[in-house]
C-alpha positions in Angstrom: -1.5 -16.9 -28.3 1.2 -14.4 -29.1 0.7 -14.9 -32.9 -2.6 -12.9 -32.3 -0.5 -9.8 -31.5 1.4 -10.2 -34.8 -1.8 -10.7 -36.8 -3.4 -7.6 -35.1 -0.3 -5.6 -35.9 -0.4 -6.6 -39.6 -4.1 -5.6 -39.7 -3.3 -2.2 -38.3 -0.4 -1.8 -40.7 -2.6 -2.6 -43.7 -5.1 0.1 -42.6 -2.3 2.6 -41.9 -0.7 2.2 -45.3 -4.0 2.5 -47.0 -4.8 5.8 -45.2 -1.2 6.9 -45.7 -1.3 6.3 -49.4 -4.5 8.3 -49.6 -2.8 11.2 -47.8 -5.1 10.9 -44.8 -2.2 11.4 -42.3 -4.4 12.2 -39.3 -6.0 8.8 -39.6 -2.8 6.9 -40.6 -0.8 8.1 -37.6 -2.8 6.4 -34.8 -3.1 3.2 -36.9 0.7 3.1 -37.2 1.1 3.7 -33.5 -1.4 0.8 -32.7 0.5 -1.5 -35.0 3.8 -0.6 -33.2 2.3 -1.4 -29.8 1.2 -4.9 -31.0 4.6 -5.5 -32.7 6.3 -4.5 -29.5 4.2 -7.0 -27.4 4.8 -9.7 -30.0 8.6 -9.2 -29.8 8.5 -10.0 -26.0 7.3 -13.5 -26.7 8.9 -14.4 -30.1 11.7 -16.9 -29.6 12.9 -17.4 -33.3 15.8 -15.0 -33.8 15.3 -14.6 -37.5 11.6 -13.7 -37.1 12.6 -11.3 -34.3 15.1 -9.6 -36.5 12.6 -9.3 -39.4 9.9 -7.8 -37.1 12.4 -5.4 -35.5 13.4 -4.2 -39.0 9.7 -3.6 -39.9 9.1 -2.0 -36.5 11.9 0.5 -37.1 10.6 1.2 -40.6 7.0 1.9 -39.4 8.2 4.0 -36.5 10.3 6.2 -38.8 7.2 6.6 -41.0 5.0 7.5 -38.1 7.5 10.1 -37.0 7.5 11.6 -40.4 3.7 11.8 -40.4 3.7 13.3 -36.9 6.2 16.0 -38.0 3.9 17.0 -40.8 0.8 17.0 -38.6 2.7 19.1 -35.9 3.7 21.6 -38.6 0.0 21.9 -39.7 0.5 19.8 -42.7 -2.3 18.1 -44.7 -4.6 15.7 -42.9 -6.7 14.5 -45.8 -6.5 13.2 -49.2 -4.8 14.1 -52.4 -6.0 12.3 -55.5 -4.9 8.9 -54.1 -2.8 6.4 -56.1 0.7 7.2 -57.2 0.2 11.0 -56.8 -0.5 10.5 -53.1 2.5 8.2 -52.6 4.7 10.8 -54.3 3.3 13.5 -52.0 4.3 11.5 -48.9 6.0 13.7 -46.2 9.7 13.3 -45.7 11.5 13.9 -42.4 11.5 17.4 -41.0 13.4 19.9 -43.1 16.7 21.1 -41.7 17.8 24.7 -41.7 18.3 25.9 -45.2 16.1 23.2 -46.8 12.5 23.3 -47.9 11.6 26.7 -46.4 14.2 26.5 -43.7 12.4 26.9 -40.4 11.3 23.3 -39.7 14.1 22.8 -37.1 13.3 26.2 -35.5 9.6 25.3 -35.2 10.6 22.0 -33.6 13.0 23.7 -31.2 10.3 26.2 -30.2 8.0 23.4 -29.4 10.6 21.6 -27.2 11.4 24.8 -25.4 7.8 25.6 -24.8 7.5 22.3 -23.0 10.6 23.0 -20.9 9.4 26.5 -20.0 7.2 25.0 -17.3 10.4 23.8 -15.7 11.6 27.3 -15.0 10.9 28.4 -11.4 9.9 32.1 -11.8 8.4 32.5 -8.4 10.9 32.2 -5.5 9.9 29.2 -3.3 10.5 31.4 -0.2 12.6 28.9 1.7 15.6 30.5 3.4 18.9 28.9 4.3 17.8 29.3 8.0 14.8 27.1 7.3 17.1 24.2 6.4 18.0 22.4 9.6 21.6 21.3 9.9 23.5 20.3 6.8 26.1 23.1 7.4 28.8 21.8 5.0 26.2 21.2 2.2 24.9 24.8 2.6 28.5 26.2 2.7 29.4 24.3 -0.5 26.3 25.5 -2.3 26.9 29.0 -1.2 30.4 28.8 -2.6 29.0 27.6 -5.9 25.8 29.8 -6.2 25.9 32.9 -4.1 29.6 33.9 -4.0 30.2 33.9 -7.8 27.3 36.2 -8.4 27.9 38.6 -5.5 31.7 38.5 -5.4 33.0 37.6 -8.9 36.4 39.1 -8.0 36.9 36.1 -5.6 37.2 33.7 -8.6 40.3 34.7 -10.3 43.3 32.6 -11.5 42.7 28.9 -11.1 39.9 29.4 -8.5 36.6 28.3 -10.1 33.2 27.7 -8.4 31.9 24.1 -8.3 29.9 23.3 -11.3 28.0 20.1 -10.5 26.5 18.8 -7.2 25.0 15.5 -6.4 22.8 15.4 -3.2 22.1 11.9 -2.1 20.7 10.2 1.0 17.6 8.4 2.2 14.1 9.6 1.2 12.7 12.6 3.0 16.0 14.1 4.3 15.6 17.5 2.6 17.4 17.2 -0.7 14.7 18.9 -2.7 14.1 21.3 0.2 17.7 22.3 0.0 17.4 22.9 -3.8 14.4 25.2 -3.1 16.5 27.1 -0.6 19.1 27.5 -3.4 16.4 28.8 -5.7 15.3 31.3 -3.1 18.7 32.6 -2.2 20.4 32.6 -5.6 20.0 35.5 -8.0 19.9 33.0 -10.9 17.4 31.4 -13.3 16.3 28.1 -11.7 15.3 25.2 -13.9 13.6 22.4 -11.8 13.1 19.3 -13.9 12.2 15.7 -13.1 12.8 12.6 -15.3 9.2 12.9 -16.7 10.0 16.4 -18.1 12.9 14.9 -20.1 11.6 11.6 -21.3 9.5 11.5 -24.4 7.9 8.6 -26.2 9.1 9.9 -29.5 12.4 8.5 -30.7 15.2 11.1 -30.6 13.1 13.7 -28.8 14.4 13.0 -25.2 18.0 13.8 -26.0 16.8 17.0 -27.8 15.0 18.0 -24.6 18.2 17.5 -22.6 20.2 19.5 -25.2 17.6 22.3 -25.2 17.5 22.4 -21.4 21.2 23.0 -21.2 21.1 25.5 -24.1 18.3 27.5 -22.4 20.3 27.5 -19.1 23.4 28.8 -20.9 21.3 31.6 -22.5 19.8 32.5 -19.1 23.1 32.4 -17.2 23.7 32.6 -14.3 21.4 29.6 -14.0 20.9 26.4 -12.0 19.5 23.1 -13.4 18.0 21.0 -10.7 17.3 17.4 -11.7 15.3 15.4 -9.2 15.6 11.6 -9.1 18.4 11.6 -11.6 18.9 7.9 -11.1 15.8 7.3 -13.2 17.5 9.0 -16.2 21.1 7.9 -15.6 21.1 4.3 -14.4 24.0 1.9 -15.0 24.7 1.5 -18.7 24.7 -2.0 -20.1 22.0 -3.3 -17.8 19.8 -6.0 -19.3 16.6 -3.9 -19.1 18.2 -0.8 -20.6 16.6 0.6 -23.7 18.2 2.3 -26.6 16.4 5.5 -25.8 17.7 5.4 -22.2 21.3 4.9 -23.5 20.9 8.0 -25.7 19.6 10.2 -22.9 22.5 9.2 -20.7 25.0 10.0 -23.5 23.4 13.4 -24.1 23.5 14.2 -20.3 27.2 13.3 -20.3 28.0 15.4 -23.4 26.1 18.4 -22.0 27.7 18.2 -18.5 31.1 17.9 -20.1 30.3 21.2 -21.8 32.5 20.7 -24.8 32.6 23.9 -26.9 30.3 25.8 -24.5 31.0 28.4 -21.8 29.4 26.7 -18.8 31.1 28.7 -16.0 27.7 30.2 -15.0 25.6 27.1 -15.2 25.3 24.9 -12.1 23.9 21.4 -12.3 22.3 20.2 -9.0 20.9 16.7 -8.9 19.2 14.6 -6.2 18.9 10.8 -5.8 17.8 8.3 -3.1 19.8 5.5 -4.8 23.3 6.7 -5.6 24.6 3.2 -6.5 22.1 3.1 -9.3 23.8 6.0 -11.1 26.0 5.4 -14.1 29.7 5.7 -13.1 30.5 8.2 -15.9 27.6 10.4 -14.8 28.7 10.1 -11.1 32.2 11.3 -12.1 30.7 14.4 -13.7 29.5 15.6 -10.2 32.6 17.2 -8.7 30.8 17.5 -5.3 28.8 14.5 -4.0 27.2 15.4 -0.7 25.5 13.0 1.7 22.3 14.4 3.1 21.8 12.2 6.2 18.9 11.9 8.7 18.7 15.0 10.9 20.6 15.0 14.2 19.1 16.0 17.5 19.4 19.8 17.0 18.2 19.6 13.4 15.1 17.7 14.5 14.4 20.3 17.2 14.6 23.0 14.5 12.4 21.1 12.0 9.6 20.8 14.7 9.8 24.6 15.2 9.8 25.4 11.4 6.8 23.2 10.7 4.8 24.5 13.6 5.6 28.0 12.5 3.3 30.7 14.0 0.5 28.2 14.8 -0.6 28.9 18.5 1.0 26.4 20.9 2.1 26.2 24.5 5.3 24.1 24.0 8.5 25.1 25.9 12.1 24.7 24.8 12.3 21.6 27.0 9.3 20.1 25.2 11.0 20.6 21.8 14.2 19.0 23.1 12.2 16.0 24.4 10.4 15.6 21.0 13.8 15.7 19.2 15.1 12.9 21.5 12.0 10.8 21.0 12.2 11.0 17.2 15.7 9.4 16.7 15.8 7.9 13.2 13.0 10.1 11.8 13.7 11.9 8.6 12.7 15.5 8.0 9.7 14.3 6.0 8.6 12.0 8.9 8.7 15.0 11.3 6.8 17.1 8.8 4.0 14.4 8.5 3.9 14.2 12.3 3.5 18.0 12.7 0.8 18.0 10.0 -1.1 15.4 12.0 -0.7 17.3 15.2 -2.0 20.5 13.6 -5.3 18.9 13.3 -5.5 17.6 16.9 -7.0 20.9 18.2 -9.6 20.9 15.4 -10.6 17.3 16.4 -10.9 18.4 20.0 -13.1 21.3 19.0 -15.4 19.0 16.9 -15.7 16.5 19.8 -16.0 19.1 22.6 -19.1 19.1 24.8 -18.1 22.3 26.8 -16.9 25.7 25.6 -15.8 28.8 27.4 -16.1 32.3 26.1 -12.8 34.3 26.2 -12.6 38.0 27.0 -12.3 38.8 23.3 -15.6 37.1 22.5 -14.2 33.8 21.1 -15.5 30.4 22.1 -12.8 27.8 23.0 -13.4 24.1 23.9 -12.7 23.3 27.6 -13.3 20.8 30.4 -16.6 20.6 32.2 -15.1 21.8 35.5 -13.4 24.9 34.0 -14.7 28.2 35.3 -17.2 29.7 32.9 -17.7 26.4 31.0 -21.0 26.2 29.1 -22.4 22.8 28.0 -22.8 23.2 24.3 -21.5 21.6 21.1 -19.9 23.1 17.9 -23.1 22.3 16.0 -25.2 24.3 18.5 -22.8 27.3 18.4 -23.0 27.2 14.6 -26.8 27.1 14.7 -26.7 30.3 16.8 -24.7 32.0 14.1 -21.5 31.9 16.1 -19.4 29.7 13.7 -16.9 32.6 13.0 -16.3 33.0 16.8 -15.2 29.4 17.5 -11.5 28.9 18.0 -9.5 25.7 18.4 -7.2 25.5 21.5 -3.4 26.0 21.1 -1.3 22.9 20.4 0.0 21.1 23.5 2.6 18.5 24.3 -0.1 15.9 24.8 -1.1 16.4 21.1 2.4 15.3 20.1 2.4 12.4 22.5 -0.9 11.1 20.9 0.5 11.3 17.3 4.0 10.0 18.1 2.4 6.9 19.8 1.2 5.8 16.4 3.9 7.0 14.0 7.1 5.1 13.1 10.2 6.2 11.1 10.2 5.3 7.4 13.9 4.9 6.8 15.3 1.4 7.6 18.8 0.6 9.0 19.6 -1.2 5.7 18.9 2.0 3.7 21.2 4.0 6.0 24.0 1.4 5.7 23.9 1.6 1.9 24.2 5.4 1.9 27.0 5.3 4.5 28.9 2.8 2.5 28.5 5.0 -0.7 29.8 8.0 1.4 32.9 6.1 2.4 33.6 5.2 -1.2 32.6 8.2 -3.2 31.0 11.0 -1.2 31.4 13.5 1.6 29.3 14.3 4.7 26.6 17.0 4.4 
């Protein structure tokens, strides 16, 4: 069956070469890409090493050709025919010109395009999350303040051999606040904040991913003081030499290593902050580049109490301090994200009560609030009837109560398993430090 893939690939190649020779690059490019997809699928099934080698060689040749065509199309080059034949073959585009060749600005145009893509990674608006919003994690906050806040506000502190930390790895179970902590850094720091995920740095075009990494660090140096936050860094920097590792993946890792090493660059005012849920998946060389590796654990009792308050915010409620303590005790093993989901659910409980209510009472300020049938002043009426009377804007849900939390917690379970925790605690004993 797999020979069909090869035949299909050859058919696409024939059409691609025909359009290519005619100078119809806009038509040739997708045909080359289709051929490459079929060749790639065929390679998965081909057992004969000699045939595999021959196909790989052709694959590389057609990929290079497709990239040359894409370069011309990106630069606004010709999309349709010259006079065909030998003249068209002679006018085939070459690889992108380097500085000083063929007009000179090909490389600059390419760099501008890469930077335009990365510009979306710059957080220009402050996320408005303060240090005080981050529950617990005191040593992590202190270390980040030493690296981010102090060098900007008190540069005189860092003289002689005293230098701020340059690379932080935040690791721990999902939902413990690693990205939240990064947002607090972005709010508090007087620095340019680059927030990128693996998808921002991975390109399907050969050689472009490492250029994106290089440009990201170069932009950060130009905008110093700056912070580069890479979320889920494990997807970019897994163990080298793994069986399923691609050539492109290896090149990205090498580029990250080179840039974090900072050879030939002044990186004193560029901080790299990265987060991962799977620290063991990180390549050892990448792991060593992070001089601070901080474990972000599940929140403790006081932190859970604080998280409940932060997520409730100024929403009307009648919970006491004792209620918050009780909620914190009941949510042992919950992550910050679990508590956030719980509170989001609770916030809708008063709305559900209002929708289902059969009795309402009118408050002194003219608002209608749902109530029990025996409450003084209770009127038997529904939300739909109040709305029909033109009173929709005067209906108010009741404040959140302890029973609302009881109802939601009865159906919610923590999402982090004991096995997950054991893995992170083992990594902390070997390579990390407590947050």
